[in-house]
ZAMARGU-4260 file (C-alpha; in steps of 0.2 Angstrom, whole numbers, plus 5000, padded with zeros to 4 digits):
<rodrens>
0) 5603/4654/5295 | 5602/4665/5279 | 5620/4671/5274 | 5624/4689/5277 | 5628/4690/5258
5) 5610/4686/5253 | 5603/4698/5266 | 5614/4712/5260 | 5611/4709/5242 | 5592/4708/5245
10) 5593/4725/5255 | 5602/4733/5241 | 5591/4727/5227 | 5575/4731/5238 | 5581/4749/5240
15) 5583/4751/5221 | 5566/4744/5218 | 5558/4755/5232 | 5566/4770/5224 | 5559/4766/5207
20) 5542/4763/5214 | 5542/4779/5224 | 5546/4788/5208 | 5532/4780/5199 | 5542/4769/5187
25) 5541/4751/5185 | 5556/4739/5190 | 5552/4729/5175 | 5557/4744/5164 | 5575/4740/5167
30) 5574/4721/5164 | 5579/4721/5146 | 5587/4705/5138 | 5600/4713/5127 | 5609/4723/5140
35) 5608/4709/5152 | 5616/4697/5140 | 5630/4709/5136 | 5634/4714/5154 | 5633/4697/5162
40) 5640/4687/5148 | 5654/4699/5143 | 5659/4702/5161 | 5661/4684/5165 | 5670/4681/5148
45) 5682/4695/5152 | 5686/4688/5170 | 5688/4671/5162 | 5700/4677/5150 | 5712/4682/5164
50) 5710/4666/5173 | 5715/4647/5170 | 5704/4632/5166 | 5708/4625/5183 | 5701/4641/5191
55) 5685/4639/5182 | 5683/4621/5189 | 5682/4629/5206 | 5668/4641/5202 | 5655/4631/5212
60) 5665/4631/5227 | 5669/4650/5226 | 5650/4653/5226 | 5648/4642/5241 | 5661/4652/5250
65) 5650/4668/5247 | 5633/4661/5249 | 5634/4645/5258 | 5637/4641/5277 | 5652/4648/5285
70) 5667/4636/5282 | 5676/4641/5298 | 5671/4633/5315 | 5665/4645/5329 | 5681/4651/5336
75) 5676/4648/5354 | 5672/4630/5350 | 5689/4628/5343 | 5697/4635/5359 | 5686/4623/5370
80) 5691/4608/5359 | 5710/4612/5360 | 5708/4614/5379 | 5700/4597/5380 | 5713/4589/5369
85) 5727/4597/5380 | 5718/4590/5396 | 5718/4572/5388 | 5736/4574/5382 | 5742/4579/5400
90) 5733/4565/5408 | 5736/4551/5396 | 5749/4557/5383 | 5748/4560/5365 | 5744/4542/5359
95) 5726/4542/5365 | 5723/4558/5355 | 5724/4547/5339 | 5706/4541/5342 | 5700/4559/5346
100) 5709/4566/5330 | 5698/4555/5319 | 5682/4563/5326 | 5688/4581/5324 | 5678/4590/5311
105) 5690/4603/5306 | 5702/4596/5293 | 5717/4607/5297 | 5716/4602/5316 | 5714/4584/5312
110) 5729/4584/5301 | 5739/4594/5313 | 5735/4582/5327 | 5739/4567/5316 | 5756/4574/5312
115) 5759/4578/5330 | 5755/4560/5335 | 5766/4553/5322 | 5780/4563/5331 | 5785/4574/5316
120) 5800/4585/5322 | 5793/4602/5328 | 5802/4612/5315 | 5796/4602/5301 | 5778/4601/5309
125) 5778/4620/5310 | 5784/4622/5292 | 5772/4610/5285 | 5757/4618/5294 | 5762/4636/5290
130) 5764/4632/5272 | 5746/4624/5272 | 5740/4640/5280 | 5748/4651/5266 | 5742/4639/5252
135) 5724/4640/5259 | 5725/4659/5260 | 5732/4660/5242 | 5718/4649/5235 | 5705/4659/5243
140) 5712/4675/5237 | 5711/4669/5219 | 5692/4667/5221 | 5691/4685/5229 | 5702/4692/5214
145) 5691/4684/5201 | 5675/4692/5207 | 5684/4709/5210 | 5689/4708/5192 | 5671/4705/5187
150) 5667/4721/5198 | 5679/4731/5188 | 5674/4725/5171 | 5655/4726/5173 | 5653/4746/5173
155) 5665/4748/5158 | 5655/4734/5148 | 5639/4743/5153 | 5646/4759/5145 | 5650/4749/5129
160) 5632/4743/5129 | 5626/4761/5130 | 5637/4766/5116 | 5631/4752/5105 | 5613/4757/5110
165) 5616/4775/5106 | 5623/4770/5089 | 5606/4763/5086 | 5598/4779/5092 | 5608/4789/5079
170) 5602/4778/5065 | 5584/4781/5070 | 5584/4800/5071 | 5572/4802/5057 | 5559/4793/5068
175) 5556/4803/5084 | 5543/4790/5090 | 5556/4777/5094 | 5570/4788/5100 | 5564/4788/5118
180) 5563/4769/5120 | 5580/4767/5111 | 5589/4780/5123 | 5581/4772/5138 | 5586/4755/5133
185) 5604/4761/5129 | 5607/4768/5146 | 5600/4752/5154 | 5616/4743/5150 | 5626/4756/5160
190) 5614/4753/5174 | 5616/4735/5174 | 5635/4736/5173 | 5636/4748/5189 | 5622/4738/5198
195) 5630/4721/5195 | 5647/4727/5201 | 5641/4735/5217 | 5627/4724/5221 | 5635/4707/5217
200) 5653/4705/5211 | 5662/4717/5223 | 5652/4711/5239 | 5655/4693/5234 | 5674/4697/5233
205) 5674/4706/5249 | 5664/4692/5258 | 5676/4679/5251 | 5691/4689/5257 | 5683/4691/5274
210) 5680/4672/5275 | 5698/4669/5270 | 5704/4681/5284 | 5693/4672/5297 | 5699/4655/5292
215) 5718/4660/5292 | 5716/4667/5310 | 5708/4651/5315 | 5721/4640/5307 | 5734/4651/5316
220) 5725/4648/5332 | 5725/4629/5329 | 5744/4629/5325 | 5748/4638/5341 | 5736/4627/5351
225) 5744/4611/5344 | 5761/4617/5348 | 5756/4621/5366 | 5748/4604/5368 | 5765/4596/5362
230) 5774/4607/5375 | 5762/4600/5389 | 5755/4617/5393 | 5742/4617/5407 | 5724/4618/5400
235) 5720/4633/5409 | 5735/4642/5404 | 5732/4636/5386 | 5714/4643/5387 | 5721/4660/5392
240) 5734/4660/5378 | 5722/4656/5365 | 5709/4668/5370 | 5722/4682/5370 | 5723/4678/5351
245) 5705/4682/5349 | 5696/4699/5346 | 5689/4705/5362 | 5671/4704/5356 | 5673/4685/5353
250) 5680/4683/5370 | 5665/4692/5378 | 5653/4682/5367 | 5661/4665/5373 | 5660/4670/5391
255) 5642/4676/5390
</rodrens>
């Protein structure tokens, strides 16, 4: 399935190209190397200046968060898995869950089950899992803020490019034949600054933040599910309690 990020960016860019074609201009007219180098290079450089080298090593994973498959498992599948684990625990106890835990794909659920099987005290277990949730959320927000900073820098850097271009225009006032192309080229930098911010960097930031929200909600669901399993909650009651934590649209979708 094509990620929504790609679909949205394609729609935004397609709308711009359609407008230019309808007005009789060529989309290639705005594809100029100097402003592209300035806007994308300087925007990235400015964002890097406010980050750390350890942040930069995560750039690949940050782009995968925006453009790759969803990291979070389907919520209704998590609920079903937790109910199944609760059924096994009620019938056979916690120890048989050890083999099941090794087969669990979700790393947070696998770790939570392993800690529960190891009989970690409940208060310590909750504290460890809650800290992991917060650490994961904080790490995701670093990525979201990085691209949000790029979205803030890009328009201003585009204006800088336009000013530099206009300086060249002023130097060529004695040659009217080149004024038109120079003025057009100067404003292309502003176009790319605003375009990259609103078509790329800000949407990527919002998408990462959205994924972080979804993942946090699912980790909290797992946390409550594991504690209900430890408490010996009836699987049907567990299903009802976990579904009460879901948005109504997801509950309807799982029931359909």
